[in-house]
N, C-alpha and C positions, 0 to 999 in steps of 0.2 A: 468425452470430454478431452479438450486437448491437453498435451504432454502428461497423459495419464493420470490426470488431475482426479484425486481421488476426495469424497465427501470432507469438508473442512479446510482443505487446501486454499491457498489464495488463488482466485479464478479471474480477478479482473480489477482494475483500479481507475478509478475517473477524477477528475480534477473540479471542482466545485468554486466558482470562481466569478468575481465582479466584473472581470474584463476579459470575455470570451475571445474577442478579435486580438487583443494582446496577448493572449494567452496562445493564439495558434501561431502568432508570429514568432513570440519568444521562443517557444519549444521547437519550431521549425527551425530556426537557427542554431538553435542549442544542440539538439539531438537528429536534425534532419528528417522530423517527421512531417508529413503530410496530414491535410485534415479534411474529413467531409462530413458536412451540415445536414441533420435529416429533420427538414421541417416537418415532417410527417411524424415525428418523435420530439416534438417540443424543441427542435434546433438542437438537440444532442449531437454532439461531437464526436466523430471515431477518428484518433489519432492512429495514421499507420506509419510503420518503418519497413522500407524496401516492400510496400505492398500488404504486410501483413499487421493485423489490427493490434496493437501495444496497448492501448488505455483509451479512455472517453474522456468528455469534459461536459459541463453543462454549466449556464448562467446562475448567478446567486442573486438572486432580486432582494435580498436583504430579510427574508421572512422565512429562511430554512437554517439558519444555525450559520457558523463560521466558514469562511473559503478554507478549503484542504483538499489533499489528497485522500479520497476514501478507499479502503480496502474491502473488497468482498469476498466471502469465504463460499465455498461452495456446498450446494446443499442438493439432496435428491427429492427432497419434500420441505419447502420454504414454510408452507402453514405450520409443518409438525416442527421446525428448528424455532419459529415465533413462540409456541407454547412452550418451548425447553428454554427459552430466553426468560419468559416471564418465572417459570418454575425456579430458574436457578438466580433469580435475583434482578435480572436485567429488565429493560424499559424498552417499549416499543416507540421510534421516532417517525417512522413510515412504515404503515402496515402491508403487509403483503400484497403485492398486486401485478398482474400480467403485463407484457410490454408486447402487445400482439403476440406473433408466433416465437419472438425472441427468447421467453424466459418468463421468469417471476424474479421480483425483489423485493427486497425490505431493507429497512435501516433500524439498528438498534443501539440501544446503550448497553455495554456491558456491565458488571456488577461493580465495576469500579469508574462507572461513568464515561467509558471511551466508546465513541462511536465505531460500529462495524457493521459492513452490509452483508446481504445474504443475496445468493444468484443460485438459481434453479435453472440449469440451461434448457433452452428449446432450440432453436435453431442457432443460436449464439451461443457457442460453446466456450466463450473465455478467450484467454490469450491465442493470439496464433503465433507470436514470437514472444519468448521469454529467456533471460540470461539463467543461468546455473553457476551456483558458487559453491564451492568446495575444496578442503583444506587450503583456505586462504588464496585460492584461485578463482579468477572471474573469466568465463570463457569466451569472453569476446562480441557477445550480443551487443554492439554497440547502440546504444538510445533503448534498449528494450528493459522493463522493470525485471530486477534481479533477486531482490531482497526485500521482507516486508518483516518490520519489526514493532512490537508492541512496545510502548514505553508507558510505565504504570508505577502507580503509587501502591497497587494494590497487588502486589506480584504473586503471593501463596493464593488469593481469592482468585485472580484471574487465570491461574492454571487449572484450579479446579472448576471455574466457569465454561473454559473453553473445553475442557475434556467432558464435561456434562452435555452441552449445548452441541458441539461440533464434532465430537469422538474421537478427539487427539488421543490415541492410544499409546504412541511410541514418543514422547518428547524424549530429549537429551539433555540432562544438565550438565551446563559446560563448566560454569563455576557457582560457588554458593558459599561465599565469605561475606562479612559484612559492607566488604569494599564493591564487590562486583557479583552480583546473583542473575545468572542467564541460562535460560533455557530454550533450546530449540524446537520447532515445531514437529520435525521428523528425528529419529536417531540415525538416518541412513544418508548418505550422500548419493544423490544431489538433494542439499537441504534447502528450504524455501524459506525460511525465517526464523524469527525466535523471539522471546518474551524478557524484557530487561526490568530490573526492578530499578525505577529512576526515582525512588522516594527521596532522595539523599541530594539529586542535584536540579530537581524539577523547581524552577521558581514557584513561589505561591499562587501566583495568578495565571501560571499556565498549567492548563489539564493535560492529563495524559492523553497520547496520541498515538497512531501507528503511523511509522516512519515508511515510505517507500524508498529503495534504492534503485538507482539508474545505472546499467554497466556503461562504462566510457572508456574509450582507450588512453586517455592521458588525463588523469584528475586535477594536475595543476592546470592544464590547458583550459579543460571545462571550466575550472572555476575562475579564472580570468573570463573566459567568455561570459559567464552569467553576468560578472561586474559590467561587462562592457555594455550588455543588453540591457542593464538597468535593474539587475536583481541585486542580491546583496551576500555577504558569506557570513554564516551562522557559525561554523567551526571550519576553520582551514584546513587544508589536507593533513594527514599524517598516516604513516605506517603503522598498521595494527597486524595482529596474527593473523586477521581476516581479510588482510589485502588494505591498500592503501583507499581511505575513506575522508569525505567530507562532507558538510551539511549546508545548504544555500537555500535562498529565498528568491521565487520569482517576484517580477516588478510589482505584483500587487500583494506581495508578502507571504506567500504560500511557501511553507518550507518544503523542502524534498531534499534528498541525499544523493551522495554520487559514490561509487564504488570500482575499483579496478586494480588491477595488479601492481603488485610494490613499485616503486622508483628504483 
């Protein structure tokens, strides 16, 4: 698998959107992505940065849930993972199915109701370019997915679920106070993402979700670009111990995050 991806690691992300044409234009302008549409795979979009596959996309016709960025975790046996999801209190949204010789995928709900995808690689082994975050530094893979973060109201249950289903063996707790509870997927650098207890600040109508952070050279300039392109600002840029971060949404309302080095 690409980037020495291990079972349970984020391996792919794709955009479920009501406006595929608009998405290709928006993310192309924002990140410099090119887009390839595959009619043989239901007009699935492969987004590339500098020729490397960094994300996918597909049309939301209104019958498959909310538009969003979906995160896929790696599995060496998608059917076995699906069985573990059920045993651990999750649910099946899209049963495991093959995608020609590319691999197998399924979509599930974890035990807190948050959607998560599974990808068993065939010829498509996941990200061909991915950012790396460590010690608050972003490695400069501009326009590449770099961090994957679960926001959940079921923090303790979620950690148990992902350990049982995806084999997370070495998570590292960064903070465990009433104000801030956060555990990373791995205890070693480069880290890939984390789990945040979001029960105290998620609005009642907003479900938990996986957030995808894309690395950018200048977070403030990228946030301004989002607005110029018809998107919106969810959380303005701010310096944190983990870099300069912001949350935004594309013109169709799908939220994502931006990360870079401090200003």
